[in-house]
C-alpha positions as CSV (number, residue, x, y, z in Angstrom):
1,M,24.0,67.1,42.6
2,K,25.8,65.5,39.9
3,Q,24.5,62.7,37.4
4,I,26.3,60.1,36.7
5,V,26.6,59.7,32.7
6,M,27.2,55.6,31.5
7,N,25.4,56.2,28.8
8,R,28.2,56.9,26.3
9,G,29.9,53.4,27.4
10,Q,27.4,51.1,27.1
11,R,26.2,52.2,23.9
12,G,29.0,50.1,22.0
13,L,28.6,47.3,24.4
14,A,24.5,47.2,23.6
15,L,25.0,47.2,20.0
16,V,27.7,44.5,19.8
17,V,25.4,42.3,22.1
18,S,22.6,42.8,19.9
19,L,24.7,42.2,16.8
20,L,25.7,38.7,18.1
21,F,22.2,37.7,19.4
22,L,21.1,38.6,15.8
23,M,23.9,36.2,14.7
24,V,22.7,33.6,16.9
25,V,19.1,33.7,16.0
26,T,20.0,33.8,12.1
27,I,21.9,30.8,12.4
28,L,19.7,28.9,14.2
29,S,17.0,30.1,12.0
30,L,19.0,28.5,8.9
31,A,19.6,25.3,10.6
32,A,15.9,24.9,11.4
33,A,15.1,25.8,7.7
34,S,17.7,23.3,6.4
35,N,16.3,20.6,9.0
36,S,12.9,21.0,7.6
37,S,13.9,21.1,3.7
38,L,15.4,17.7,4.5
39,G,12.1,16.9,6.5
40,L,10.3,17.0,3.5
41,K,12.4,15.5,1.1
42,M,12.7,12.1,3.2
43,S,8.9,12.2,3.3
44,A,8.6,12.7,-0.1
45,N,10.9,9.9,-0.7
46,M,9.2,7.5,2.0
47,Q,6.2,8.6,0.0
48,D,7.3,7.2,-3.3
49,A,8.6,4.0,-1.7
50,Y,5.3,2.8,-0.4
51,E,3.5,3.8,-3.1
52,S,5.8,1.9,-5.0
53,F,5.8,-1.2,-2.9
54,Q,1.9,-1.1,-2.6
55,A,1.8,-1.0,-6.6
56,A,4.4,-3.7,-6.7
57,E,1.8,-5.9,-4.3
58,A,-0.7,-4.6,-6.0
59,G,0.3,-6.9,-9.1
60,I,1.0,-9.9,-7.0
61,Y,-2.8,-9.7,-6.2
62,A,-3.9,-9.1,-9.6
63,A,-2.2,-12.1,-10.8
64,L,-3.4,-14.3,-8.1
65,G,-7.1,-12.9,-8.8
66,L,-6.6,-14.3,-12.4
67,A,-6.5,-18.0,-11.0
68,G,-9.4,-20.1,-12.4
69,S,-10.3,-17.3,-14.6
70,G,-10.2,-17.3,-18.5
71,H,-6.6,-16.1,-18.0
72,D,-5.3,-18.2,-15.6
73,P,-1.4,-17.8,-15.4
74,F,-1.1,-20.7,-13.6
75,V,-1.1,-23.3,-16.7
76,R,2.2,-25.0,-15.9
77,E,4.3,-22.5,-18.2
78,D,6.0,-19.5,-18.1
79,V,3.9,-16.2,-18.4
80,V,5.9,-13.2,-19.0
81,Q,2.8,-10.7,-19.4
82,P,0.0,-12.3,-17.5
83,F,-2.4,-9.3,-18.0
84,A,-1.6,-9.1,-22.2
85,A,-4.6,-10.4,-23.2
86,I,-6.7,-8.5,-20.9
87,A,-8.6,-5.3,-22.4
88,A,-7.3,-1.8,-20.8
89,D,-11.2,-0.9,-19.2
90,D,-10.7,-4.3,-17.5
91,H,-7.1,-4.3,-16.5
92,P,-6.8,-5.3,-12.8
93,L,-4.0,-2.8,-12.4
94,R,-5.9,0.5,-14.0
95,G,-6.4,2.3,-10.7
96,L,-2.7,2.7,-9.9
97,R,-2.0,6.1,-10.1
98,D,1.4,5.8,-12.2
99,G,-1.1,3.5,-14.8
100,A,-0.7,-0.1,-15.3
101,D,2.4,-0.1,-17.6
102,K,4.8,0.9,-14.9
103,V,4.1,-2.9,-12.8
104,A,5.7,-5.6,-14.7
105,V,4.6,-9.2,-13.4
106,E,5.7,-12.5,-14.6
107,V,4.9,-15.8,-13.7
108,A,7.5,-18.1,-13.3
109,L,7.1,-22.2,-13.5
110,L,9.7,-23.6,-10.7
111,A,8.5,-27.4,-10.5
112,V,5.5,-29.7,-11.7
113,D,4.2,-32.7,-9.7
114,R,5.9,-32.6,-6.9
115,D,4.8,-33.3,-3.2
116,C,2.8,-31.0,-1.6
117,P,3.7,-29.4,1.7
118,R,2.1,-31.1,4.9
119,P,2.3,-30.2,8.1
120,P,3.5,-32.9,10.3
121,S,0.3,-33.5,11.9
122,E,-1.2,-34.7,8.5
123,S,1.8,-36.9,7.3
124,G,-0.4,-39.9,6.8
125,G,-4.0,-39.7,4.8
126,S,-6.0,-41.0,2.5
127,S,-5.2,-38.4,-0.1
128,V,-1.3,-38.7,0.1
129,G,-0.3,-39.4,-3.5
130,L,-3.5,-38.1,-5.1
131,F,-2.5,-34.7,-5.2
132,D,0.7,-33.2,-6.5
133,C,1.6,-29.5,-6.5
134,D,3.1,-27.3,-9.3
135,Y,4.9,-24.5,-7.5
136,Y,5.2,-20.9,-9.1
137,R,7.1,-17.9,-8.5
138,I,5.2,-14.5,-9.2
139,K,7.5,-11.6,-9.8
140,S,6.3,-7.8,-9.6
141,E,8.1,-5.0,-10.2
142,H,6.9,-1.2,-10.2
143,D,9.6,1.1,-11.8
144,V,9.1,5.0,-11.6
145,D,12.0,7.2,-13.6
146,S,14.0,9.2,-10.3
147,K,11.1,8.3,-7.6
148,A,11.2,4.5,-6.3
149,R,11.6,1.1,-7.7
150,T,9.9,-2.0,-5.9
151,R,10.3,-5.8,-6.6
152,V,8.1,-8.1,-5.0
153,E,8.0,-11.9,-5.1
154,L,5.7,-14.6,-3.9
155,G,6.0,-18.6,-4.1
156,V,2.3,-20.3,-4.9
157,V,1.3,-23.6,-4.7
158,K,-1.5,-24.7,-6.5
159,T,-2.9,-28.2,-5.9
160,V,-3.4,-30.3,-8.9
161,I,-4.7,-34.0,-9.0
162,G,-1.7,-36.4,-9.4
163,E,-1.0,-39.0,-11.5
164,S,-2.3,-41.8,-9.5
165,G,-5.4,-39.9,-8.4
């Protein structure tokens, strides 16, 4: 019996198919590596943004924490550096990863002796006119070069004894 030999014609075709398959696999792996690298960069940027926001927010809370203390920034004047008189060991932002000097906090006086905000249910009462309110804005900005910058602002109302009280 005579054997049929088909190997000669298929050798070239198998080589071409395997090369095409390897090329497709290579392109897919390059695309996956590129997407993975982009994903890592995006997650690093998000982490920097979150840390920057948390540091700026910590500056706001640290300024609020000074209220009623010997370093009270709510004294009816603008305070550019509310933490300037505090020692480095006692600084409220000393635990930040980037350091306390990367957070700039300002307390701005907006209005003095104004009416206090009241809900409609408390519009009349015996304390109306006895208490006034001072309005402040705390601005906290965290800035790290080539990473992230965040500014957070918070309005503060301080109740004070009014002129008629």
